[in-house]
C-alpha positions in Angstrom: -31.9 -51.3 -6.1 -28.3 -51.7 -6.3 -26.2 -51.6 -9.7 -25.1 -55.2 -10.7 -21.4 -55.1 -11.2 -19.8 -57.7 -13.4 -16.5 -58.7 -11.5 -14.8 -59.9 -14.4 -15.2 -56.7 -16.3 -14.2 -54.5 -13.1 -10.9 -56.8 -12.6 -10.3 -56.5 -16.3 -10.7 -52.6 -16.2 -8.7 -52.2 -13.1 -5.8 -54.4 -14.8 -6.0 -52.4 -17.9 -5.7 -49.0 -16.2 -2.9 -50.5 -14.1 -1.0 -51.4 -17.4 -1.4 -48.3 -18.9 0.1 -46.4 -16.1 3.0 -48.9 -16.3 3.4 -48.5 -20.0 3.4 -44.6 -19.6 6.2 -44.8 -17.0 8.2 -47.3 -19.2 7.9 -45.0 -22.2 9.2 -42.0 -19.8 12.2 -43.9 -18.8 13.2 -46.0 -21.9 11.3 -44.3 -25.0 13.7 -42.6 -27.3 13.0 -41.9 -31.0 15.4 -43.6 -33.6 16.7 -40.1 -34.4 17.8 -39.6 -30.6 19.4 -43.0 -30.6 21.3 -42.4 -33.8 22.5 -38.9 -32.5 24.0 -40.7 -29.4 25.6 -43.1 -31.5 27.2 -40.6 -33.8 28.2 -38.6 -30.5 29.8 -41.7 -29.0 31.9 -42.4 -32.3 33.0 -38.8 -32.5 34.2 -38.9 -28.8 36.0 -42.2 -29.5 37.8 -40.8 -32.7 39.0 -37.9 -30.5 40.3 -40.0 -27.9 42.1 -42.6 -30.4 43.4 -39.6 -32.2 44.9 -38.2 -28.8 46.3 -41.5 -27.7 50.2 -42.0 -27.5 51.6 -44.9 -29.1 53.9 -47.3 -27.0 56.9 -46.1 -29.0 56.3 -42.2 -27.8 56.6 -43.2 -24.2 60.2 -43.8 -23.9 
């Protein structure tokens, strides 16, 4: 005798595995820890300070 399959459960299981794969891909692309985000923000601020410190004033040009 053949095994009886509940189509609703099979569909939901298929959708769940698809969602898990998509979530893993999103974590790979977008997931960063708070510390990583903070470190990047600090590095950008440091770079901006260096650039601003090296900027010439309009009165220095001529």
